[in-house]
Biopython code that builds the backbone (N, CA, C, O; Angstrom):
import numpy as np
from Bio.PDB.StructureBuilder import StructureBuilder

atoms = [
    (1, "MET", "N", (13.844, 16.669, 9.637)),
    (1, "MET", "CA", (13.369, 15.810, 8.578)),
    (1, "MET", "C", (12.847, 16.705, 7.449)),
    (1, "MET", "O", (11.977, 17.550, 7.658)),
    (2, "THR", "N", (13.388, 16.504, 6.271)),
    (2, "THR", "CA", (13.019, 17.343, 5.138)),
    (2, "THR", "C", (11.844, 16.742, 4.376)),
    (2, "THR", "O", (11.484, 15.581, 4.568)),
    (3, "SER", "N", (11.264, 17.548, 3.520)),
    (3, "SER", "CA", (10.139, 17.058, 2.723)),
    (3, "SER", "C", (10.602, 16.002, 1.713)),
    (3, "SER", "O", (9.832, 15.113, 1.351)),
    (4, "GLU", "N", (11.855, 16.098, 1.258)),
    (4, "GLU", "CA", (12.383, 15.081, 0.347)),
    (4, "GLU", "C", (12.479, 13.732, 1.037)),
    (4, "GLU", "O", (12.193, 12.694, 0.439)),
    (5, "TYR", "N", (12.886, 13.755, 2.307)),
    (5, "TYR", "CA", (12.978, 12.497, 3.046)),
    (5, "TYR", "C", (11.600, 11.893, 3.277)),
    (5, "TYR", "O", (11.435, 10.676, 3.197)),
    (6, "VAL", "N", (10.620, 12.724, 3.561)),
    (6, "VAL", "CA", (9.259, 12.230, 3.759)),
    (6, "VAL", "C", (8.733, 11.606, 2.471)),
    (6, "VAL", "O", (8.094, 10.555, 2.503)),
    (7, "LEU", "N", (9.001, 12.250, 1.344)),
    (7, "LEU", "CA", (8.586, 11.688, 0.058)),
    (7, "LEU", "C", (9.306, 10.377, -0.236)),
    (7, "LEU", "O", (8.702, 9.424, -0.728)),
    (8, "TYR", "N", (10.603, 10.336, 0.069)),
    (8, "TYR", "CA", (11.366, 9.095, -0.116)),
    (8, "TYR", "C", (10.801, 7.981, 0.747)),
    (8, "TYR", "O", (10.622, 6.858, 0.276)),
    (9, "LEU", "N", (10.521, 8.282, 2.001)),
    (9, "LEU", "CA", (9.984, 7.285, 2.916)),
    (9, "LEU", "C", (8.609, 6.813, 2.475)),
    (9, "LEU", "O", (8.302, 5.624, 2.565)),
    (10, "SER", "N", (7.788, 7.723, 2.004)),
    (10, "SER", "CA", (6.457, 7.353, 1.506)),
    (10, "SER", "C", (6.572, 6.460, 0.277)),
    (10, "SER", "O", (5.844, 5.476, 0.150)),
    (11, "ARG", "N", (7.471, 6.798, -0.613)),
    (11, "ARG", "CA", (7.667, 5.992, -1.821)),
    (11, "ARG", "C", (8.156, 4.592, -1.467)),
    (11, "ARG", "O", (7.671, 3.607, -2.023)),
    (12, "GLU", "N", (9.107, 4.498, -0.550)),
    (12, "GLU", "CA", (9.626, 3.187, -0.149)),
    (12, "GLU", "C", (8.558, 2.350, 0.557)),
    (12, "GLU", "O", (8.479, 1.137, 0.363)),
    (13, "THR", "N", (7.746, 3.004, 1.370)),
    (13, "THR", "CA", (6.678, 2.297, 2.068)),
    (13, "THR", "C", (5.658, 1.743, 1.078)),
    (13, "THR", "O", (5.242, 0.589, 1.187)),
    (14, "LEU", "N", (5.261, 2.561, 0.122)),
    (14, "LEU", "CA", (4.289, 2.104, -0.872)),
    (14, "LEU", "C", (4.863, 1.013, -1.770)),
    (14, "LEU", "O", (4.156, 0.066, -2.114)),
    (15, "SER", "N", (6.118, 1.131, -2.151)),
    (15, "SER", "CA", (6.704, 0.085, -3.000)),
    (15, "SER", "C", (6.857, -1.230, -2.236)),
    (15, "SER", "O", (6.698, -2.305, -2.813)),
    (16, "THR", "N", (7.164, -1.148, -0.950)),
    (16, "THR", "CA", (7.230, -2.369, -0.138)),
    (16, "THR", "C", (5.859, -3.008, -0.019)),
    (16, "THR", "O", (5.731, -4.227, -0.136)),
    (17, "ALA", "N", (4.841, -2.206, 0.212)),
    (17, "ALA", "CA", (3.478, -2.739, 0.315)),
    (17, "ALA", "C", (3.039, -3.361, -1.008)),
    (17, "ALA", "O", (2.396, -4.411, -1.010)),
    (18, "ILE", "N", (3.376, -2.732, -2.126)),
    (18, "ILE", "CA", (3.003, -3.280, -3.422)),
    (18, "ILE", "C", (3.726, -4.589, -3.690)),
    (18, "ILE", "O", (3.131, -5.527, -4.220)),
    (19, "LEU", "N", (5.004, -4.662, -3.330)),
    (19, "LEU", "CA", (5.757, -5.904, -3.523)),
    (19, "LEU", "C", (5.155, -7.053, -2.729)),
    (19, "LEU", "O", (5.185, -8.201, -3.173)),
    (20, "ILE", "N", (4.615, -6.753, -1.571)),
    (20, "ILE", "CA", (4.045, -7.808, -0.739)),
    (20, "ILE", "C", (2.629, -8.163, -1.191)),
    (20, "ILE", "O", (2.261, -9.338, -1.206)),
    (21, "LEU", "N", (1.848, -7.175, -1.551)),
    (21, "LEU", "CA", (0.447, -7.425, -1.876)),
    (21, "LEU", "C", (0.206, -7.893, -3.300)),
    (21, "LEU", "O", (-0.786, -8.577, -3.551)),
    (22, "ALA", "N", (1.070, -7.552, -4.238)),
    (22, "ALA", "CA", (0.842, -7.888, -5.644)),
    (22, "ALA", "C", (0.698, -9.392, -5.896)),
    (22, "ALA", "O", (-0.229, -9.788, -6.601)),
    (23, "PRO", "N", (1.570, -10.246, -5.354)),
    (23, "PRO", "CA", (1.384, -11.679, -5.613)),
    (23, "PRO", "C", (0.089, -12.236, -5.008)),
    (23, "PRO", "O", (-0.555, -13.106, -5.594)),
    (24, "ILE", "N", (-0.280, -11.727, -3.838)),
    (24, "ILE", "CA", (-1.499, -12.211, -3.187)),
    (24, "ILE", "C", (-2.728, -11.790, -3.986)),
    (24, "ILE", "O", (-3.602, -12.607, -4.275)),
    (25, "LEU", "N", (-2.786, -10.515, -4.336)),
    (25, "LEU", "CA", (-3.930, -10.019, -5.099)),
    (25, "LEU", "C", (-3.950, -10.599, -6.510)),
    (25, "LEU", "O", (-5.020, -10.864, -7.058)),
    (26, "GLY", "N", (-2.789, -10.794, -7.092)),
    (26, "GLY", "CA", (-2.718, -11.390, -8.429)),
    (26, "GLY", "C", (-3.233, -12.816, -8.452)),
    (26, "GLY", "O", (-3.937, -13.211, -9.381)),
    (27, "ALA", "N", (-2.886, -13.589, -7.434)),
    (27, "ALA", "CA", (-3.380, -14.972, -7.368)),
    (27, "ALA", "C", (-4.894, -14.989, -7.219)),
    (27, "ALA", "O", (-5.575, -15.770, -7.883)),
    (28, "GLY", "N", (-5.423, -14.136, -6.354)),
    (28, "GLY", "CA", (-6.876, -14.065, -6.191)),
    (28, "GLY", "C", (-7.571, -13.621, -7.466)),
    (28, "GLY", "O", (-8.639, -14.129, -7.807)),
    (29, "LEU", "N", (-6.966, -12.671, -8.171)),
    (29, "LEU", "CA", (-7.531, -12.184, -9.421)),
    (29, "LEU", "C", (-7.543, -13.270, -10.489)),
    (29, "LEU", "O", (-8.548, -13.461, -11.175)),
    (30, "MET", "N", (-6.428, -13.979, -10.630)),
    (30, "MET", "CA", (-6.345, -15.014, -11.660)),
    (30, "MET", "C", (-7.312, -16.164, -11.384)),
    (30, "MET", "O", (-7.961, -16.664, -12.303)),
    (31, "VAL", "N", (-7.409, -16.581, -10.131)),
    (31, "VAL", "CA", (-8.345, -17.661, -9.793)),
    (31, "VAL", "C", (-9.776, -17.195, -9.988)),
    (31, "VAL", "O", (-10.601, -17.943, -10.512)),
    (32, "GLY", "N", (-10.083, -15.982, -9.579)),
    (32, "GLY", "CA", (-11.428, -15.448, -9.771)),
    (32, "GLY", "C", (-11.798, -15.351, -11.236)),
    (32, "GLY", "O", (-12.923, -15.677, -11.616)),
    (33, "LEU", "N", (-10.859, -14.905, -12.066)),
    (33, "LEU", "CA", (-11.104, -14.813, -13.498)),
    (33, "LEU", "C", (-11.317, -16.189, -14.112)),
    (33, "LEU", "O", (-12.210, -16.375, -14.938)),
    (34, "THR", "N", (-10.496, -17.150, -13.708)),
    (34, "THR", "CA", (-10.631, -18.508, -14.229)),
    (34, "THR", "C", (-11.976, -19.114, -13.846)),
    (34, "THR", "O", (-12.659, -19.697, -14.688)),
    (35, "VAL", "N", (-12.354, -18.980, -12.593)),
    (35, "VAL", "CA", (-13.636, -19.517, -12.148)),
    (35, "VAL", "C", (-14.787, -18.771, -12.808)),
    (35, "VAL", "O", (-15.805, -19.376, -13.143)),
    (36, "GLY", "N", (-14.638, -17.470, -12.996)),
    (36, "GLY", "CA", (-15.672, -16.693, -13.678)),
    (36, "GLY", "C", (-15.872, -17.141, -15.113)),
    (36, "GLY", "O", (-17.006, -17.253, -15.580)),
    (37, "ILE", "N", (-14.773, -17.400, -15.816)),
    (37, "ILE", "CA", (-14.874, -17.906, -17.188)),
    (37, "ILE", "C", (-15.525, -19.287, -17.184)),
    (37, "ILE", "O", (-16.371, -19.577, -18.030)),
    (38, "PHE", "N", (-15.135, -20.137, -16.237)),
    (38, "PHE", "CA", (-15.746, -21.466, -16.118)),
    (38, "PHE", "C", (-17.244, -21.360, -15.860)),
    (38, "PHE", "O", (-18.030, -22.112, -16.437)),
    (39, "GLN", "N", (-17.637, -20.435, -15.001)),
    (39, "GLN", "CA", (-19.056, -20.251, -14.717)),
    (39, "GLN", "C", (-19.804, -19.735, -15.947)),
    (39, "GLN", "O", (-20.941, -20.138, -16.194)),
    (40, "ALA", "N", (-19.182, -18.858, -16.708)),
    (40, "ALA", "CA", (-19.838, -18.335, -17.905)),
    (40, "ALA", "C", (-20.002, -19.416, -18.964)),
    (40, "ALA", "O", (-21.021, -19.469, -19.653)),
    (41, "VAL", "N", (-18.994, -20.281, -19.093)),
    (41, "VAL", "CA", (-19.053, -21.337, -20.101)),
    (41, "VAL", "C", (-20.094, -22.385, -19.724)),
    (41, "VAL", "O", (-20.851, -22.849, -20.577)),
    (42, "THR", "N", (-20.132, -22.757, -18.449)),
    (42, "THR", "CA", (-21.042, -23.817, -18.020)),
    (42, "THR", "C", (-22.390, -23.282, -17.549)),
    (42, "THR", "O", (-23.287, -24.067, -17.243)),
    (43, "GLN", "N", (-22.548, -21.975, -17.487)),
    (43, "GLN", "CA", (-23.775, -21.315, -17.031)),
    (43, "GLN", "C", (-24.147, -21.702, -15.600)),
    (43, "GLN", "O", (-25.326, -21.765, -15.251)),
    (44, "ILE", "N", (-23.143, -21.956, -14.789)),
    (44, "ILE", "CA", (-23.348, -22.183, -13.357)),
    (44, "ILE", "C", (-23.185, -20.833, -12.675)),
    (44, "ILE", "O", (-22.091, -20.268, -12.684)),
    (45, "ASN", "N", (-24.236, -20.313, -12.092)),
    (45, "ASN", "CA", (-24.188, -18.992, -11.471)),
    (45, "ASN", "C", (-24.241, -19.110, -9.954)),
    (45, "ASN", "O", (-25.160, -18.594, -9.318)),
    (46, "GLU", "N", (-23.284, -19.771, -9.392)),
    (46, "GLU", "CA", (-23.205, -19.922, -7.946)),
    (46, "GLU", "C", (-22.195, -18.919, -7.406)),
    (46, "GLU", "O", (-21.021, -18.960, -7.776)),
    (47, "MET", "N", (-22.638, -18.026, -6.541)),
    (47, "MET", "CA", (-21.772, -16.974, -6.025)),
    (47, "MET", "C", (-20.685, -17.520, -5.099)),
    (47, "MET", "O", (-19.600, -16.945, -5.023)),
    (48, "THR", "N", (-20.956, -18.610, -4.400)),
    (48, "THR", "CA", (-19.982, -19.132, -3.442)),
    (48, "THR", "C", (-18.926, -20.006, -4.107)),
    (48, "THR", "O", (-17.975, -20.424, -3.447)),
    (49, "LEU", "N", (-19.072, -20.290, -5.392)),
    (49, "LEU", "CA", (-18.127, -21.168, -6.082)),
    (49, "LEU", "C", (-16.731, -20.545, -6.174)),
    (49, "LEU", "O", (-15.736, -21.269, -6.190)),
    (50, "THR", "N", (-16.646, -19.229, -6.234)),
    (50, "THR", "CA", (-15.334, -18.585, -6.367)),
    (50, "THR", "C", (-14.628, -18.420, -5.024)),
    (50, "THR", "O", (-13.416, -18.205, -4.986)),
    (51, "PHE", "N", (-15.365, -18.517, -3.933)),
    (51, "PHE", "CA", (-14.789, -18.214, -2.621)),
    (51, "PHE", "C", (-13.714, -19.220, -2.202)),
    (51, "PHE", "O", (-12.614, -18.817, -1.824)),
    (52, "ILE", "N", (-14.011, -20.498, -2.261)),
    (52, "ILE", "CA", (-13.066, -21.527, -1.798)),
    (52, "ILE", "C", (-11.805, -21.567, -2.666)),
    (52, "ILE", "O", (-10.709, -21.603, -2.108)),
    (53, "PRO", "N", (-11.901, -21.562, -4.003)),
    (53, "PRO", "CA", (-10.653, -21.548, -4.788)),
    (53, "PRO", "C", (-9.799, -20.307, -4.547)),
    (53, "PRO", "O", (-8.571, -20.396, -4.524)),
    (54, "LYS", "N", (-10.441, -19.146, -4.365)),
    (54, "LYS", "CA", (-9.672, -17.927, -4.075)),
    (54, "LYS", "C", (-8.955, -18.051, -2.741)),
    (54, "LYS", "O", (-7.780, -17.702, -2.622)),
    (55, "MET", "N", (-9.676, -18.555, -1.728)),
    (55, "MET", "CA", (-9.032, -18.733, -0.419)),
    (55, "MET", "C", (-7.868, -19.703, -0.504)),
    (55, "MET", "O", (-6.824, -19.472, 0.105)),
    (56, "ALA", "N", (-8.034, -20.782, -1.248)),
    (56, "ALA", "CA", (-6.965, -21.767, -1.391)),
    (56, "ALA", "C", (-5.763, -21.165, -2.116)),
    (56, "ALA", "O", (-4.622, -21.398, -1.718)),
    (57, "ALA", "N", (-6.006, -20.401, -3.168)),
    (57, "ALA", "CA", (-4.902, -19.794, -3.920)),
    (57, "ALA", "C", (-4.152, -18.777, -3.076)),
    (57, "ALA", "O", (-2.921, -18.753, -3.073)),
    (58, "VAL", "N", (-4.892, -17.939, -2.360)),
    (58, "VAL", "CA", (-4.247, -16.934, -1.503)),
    (58, "VAL", "C", (-3.464, -17.620, -0.382)),
    (58, "VAL", "O", (-2.352, -17.203, -0.057)),
    (59, "GLY", "N", (-4.035, -18.658, 0.204)),
    (59, "GLY", "CA", (-3.325, -19.403, 1.247)),
    (59, "GLY", "C", (-2.063, -20.059, 0.724)),
    (59, "GLY", "O", (-1.033, -20.056, 1.399)),
    (60, "LEU", "N", (-2.133, -20.622, -0.473)),
    (60, "LEU", "CA", (-0.964, -21.259, -1.074)),
    (60, "LEU", "C", (0.129, -20.234, -1.373)),
    (60, "LEU", "O", (1.307, -20.481, -1.115)),
    (61, "VAL", "N", (-0.264, -19.093, -1.913)),
    (61, "VAL", "CA", (0.719, -18.030, -2.194)),
    (61, "VAL", "C", (1.358, -17.554, -0.895)),
    (61, "VAL", "O", (2.570, -17.346, -0.836)),
    (62, "LEU", "N", (0.551, -17.381, 0.136)),
    (62, "LEU", "CA", (1.110, -16.951, 1.427)),
    (62, "LEU", "C", (2.094, -17.978, 1.972)),
    (62, "LEU", "O", (3.168, -17.610, 2.448)),
    (63, "MET", "N", (1.745, -19.251, 1.909)),
    (63, "MET", "CA", (2.645, -20.278, 2.440)),
    (63, "MET", "C", (3.945, -20.347, 1.648)),
    (63, "MET", "O", (5.016, -20.534, 2.226)),
    (64, "LEU", "N", (3.856, -20.197, 0.326)),
    (64, "LEU", "CA", (5.055, -20.310, -0.497)),
    (64, "LEU", "C", (5.947, -19.073, -0.423)),
    (64, "LEU", "O", (7.169, -19.188, -0.506)),
    (65, "LEU", "N", (5.350, -17.902, -0.270)),
    (65, "LEU", "CA", (6.127, -16.666, -0.363)),
    (65, "LEU", "C", (6.395, -15.974, 0.967)),
    (65, "LEU", "O", (6.949, -14.875, 0.980)),
    (66, "ILE", "N", (6.017, -16.585, 2.086)),
    (66, "ILE", "CA", (6.270, -15.974, 3.399)),
    (66, "ILE", "C", (7.757, -15.664, 3.615)),
    (66, "ILE", "O", (8.067, -14.586, 4.125)),
    (67, "PRO", "N", (8.688, -16.550, 3.255)),
    (67, "PRO", "CA", (10.105, -16.178, 3.453)),
    (67, "PRO", "C", (10.507, -14.938, 2.651)),
    (67, "PRO", "O", (11.259, -14.097, 3.143)),
    (68, "TRP", "N", (10.015, -14.827, 1.437)),
    (68, "TRP", "CA", (10.325, -13.663, 0.608)),
    (68, "TRP", "C", (9.691, -12.407, 1.190)),
    (68, "TRP", "O", (10.323, -11.351, 1.227)),
    (69, "PHE", "N", (8.437, -12.516, 1.646)),
    (69, "PHE", "CA", (7.767, -11.376, 2.273)),
    (69, "PHE", "C", (8.525, -10.911, 3.511)),
    (69, "PHE", "O", (8.721, -9.712, 3.709)),
    (70, "LEU", "N", (8.949, -11.853, 4.338)),
    (70, "LEU", "CA", (9.692, -11.492, 5.547)),
    (70, "LEU", "C", (11.022, -10.831, 5.210)),
    (70, "LEU", "O", (11.447, -9.899, 5.892)),
    (71, "ASP", "N", (11.675, -11.311, 4.165)),
    (71, "ASP", "CA", (12.929, -10.695, 3.743)),
    (71, "ASP", "C", (12.711, -9.248, 3.314)),
    (71, "ASP", "O", (13.503, -8.372, 3.661)),
    (72, "ILE", "N", (11.650, -8.992, 2.566)),
    (72, "ILE", "CA", (11.340, -7.624, 2.131)),
    (72, "ILE", "C", (11.043, -6.733, 3.332)),
    (72, "ILE", "O", (11.554, -5.617, 3.423)),
    (73, "ILE", "N", (10.223, -7.223, 4.247)),
    (73, "ILE", "CA", (9.848, -6.428, 5.419)),
    (73, "ILE", "C", (11.060, -6.171, 6.308)),
    (73, "ILE", "O", (11.239, -5.058, 6.803)),
    (74, "LEU", "N", (11.892, -7.189, 6.513)),
    (74, "LEU", "CA", (13.079, -7.005, 7.355)),
    (74, "LEU", "C", (14.073, -6.041, 6.718)),
    (74, "LEU", "O", (14.676, -5.230, 7.421)),
    (75, "THR", "N", (14.253, -6.113, 5.408)),
    (75, "THR", "CA", (15.143, -5.182, 4.722)),
    (75, "THR", "C", (14.644, -3.752, 4.880)),
    (75, "THR", "O", (15.423, -2.846, 5.180)),
    (76, "PHE", "N", (13.348, -3.550, 4.677)),
    (76, "PHE", "CA", (12.763, -2.218, 4.836)),
    (76, "PHE", "C", (12.930, -1.722, 6.262)),
    (76, "PHE", "O", (13.285, -0.562, 6.473)),
    (77, "THR", "N", (12.683, -2.573, 7.238)),
    (77, "THR", "CA", (12.792, -2.171, 8.644)),
    (77, "THR", "C", (14.235, -1.851, 9.019)),
    (77, "THR", "O", (14.489, -0.880, 9.731)),
    (78, "ARG", "N", (15.175, -2.656, 8.549)),
    (78, "ARG", "CA", (16.590, -2.377, 8.836)),
    (78, "ARG", "C", (17.021, -1.032, 8.248)),
    (78, "ARG", "O", (17.720, -0.255, 8.899)),
    (79, "GLU", "N", (16.598, -0.772, 7.013)),
    (79, "GLU", "CA", (16.939, 0.512, 6.395)),
    (79, "GLU", "C", (16.318, 1.674, 7.161)),
    (79, "GLU", "O", (16.941, 2.722, 7.330)),
    (80, "LEU", "N", (15.104, 1.481, 7.614)),
    (80, "LEU", "CA", (14.424, 2.532, 8.368)),
    (80, "LEU", "C", (15.130, 2.792, 9.695)),
    (80, "LEU", "O", (15.345, 3.944, 10.071)),
    (81, "TYR", "N", (15.493, 1.717, 10.405)),
    (81, "TYR", "CA", (16.203, 1.891, 11.677)),
    (81, "TYR", "C", (17.597, 2.471, 11.477)),
    (81, "TYR", "O", (18.085, 3.219, 12.325)),
    (82, "ALA", "N", (18.242, 2.134, 10.362)),
    (82, "ALA", "CA", (19.576, 2.679, 10.102)),
    (82, "ALA", "C", (19.522, 4.176, 9.821)),
    (82, "ALA", "O", (20.518, 4.874, 10.011)),
    (83, "GLN", "N", (18.387, 4.674, 9.378)),
    (83, "GLN", "CA", (18.261, 6.088, 9.061)),
    (83, "GLN", "C", (17.770, 6.932, 10.230)),
    (83, "GLN", "O", (17.686, 8.154, 10.106)),
    (84, "ILE", "N", (17.447, 6.320, 11.349)),
    (84, "ILE", "CA", (16.985, 7.078, 12.514)),
    (84, "ILE", "C", (18.041, 8.094, 12.974)),
    (84, "ILE", "O", (17.684, 9.244, 13.227)),
    (85, "PRO", "N", (19.321, 7.722, 13.094)),
    (85, "PRO", "CA", (20.303, 8.742, 13.530)),
    (85, "PRO", "C", (20.446, 9.909, 12.553)),
    (85, "PRO", "O", (20.840, 11.008, 12.943)),
    (86, "LEU", "N", (20.128, 9.666, 11.294)),
    (86, "LEU", "CA", (20.247, 10.731, 10.298)),
    (86, "LEU", "C", (19.092, 11.737, 10.407)),
    (86, "LEU", "O", (19.191, 12.852, 9.896)),
    (87, "MET", "N", (18.022, 11.349, 11.059)),
    (87, "MET", "CA", (16.865, 12.246, 11.182)),
    (87, "MET", "C", (17.094, 13.351, 12.206)),
    (87, "MET", "O", (16.483, 14.417, 12.118)),
    (88, "VAL", "N", (17.955, 13.108, 13.159)),
    (88, "VAL", "CA", (18.207, 14.089, 14.215)),
    (88, "VAL", "C", (19.137, 15.171, 13.676)),
    (88, "VAL", "O", (20.235, 14.883, 13.200)),
    (89, "ASN", "N", (18.692, 16.386, 13.757)),
    (89, "ASN", "CA", (19.521, 17.499, 13.270)),
    (89, "ASN", "C", (20.056, 18.313, 14.409)),
    (89, "ASN", "O", (20.773, 19.289, 14.188)),
]
sb = StructureBuilder()
sb.init_structure("model")
sb.init_model(0)
sb.init_chain("A")
sb.init_seg("    ")
for serial, (resi, resn, name, xyz) in enumerate(atoms, 1):
    if name == "N":
        sb.init_residue(resn, " ", resi, " ")
    sb.init_atom(name, np.array(xyz, "f"), 0.0, 1.0, " ", f" {name:<3s}", serial, name[0])
structure = sb.get_structure()
């Protein structure tokens, strides 16, 4: 296994993780920002007010995008398993 292959594998692993985590973190960020702006406008300073909407948004994103996430993970895993014979020198 060469250092180029290790770098390639690391890059693919990180890009797969980013593809999966970006929609989840983005939904939580957008809901948190929206609730934060609402709290600033109405001067309601309740710390627990952001928790339930964030959980709902993250849960909704997970339910809607699970097939896409599984497709990404399965594609990555298939490519990784297909390259196992190439690692043996």
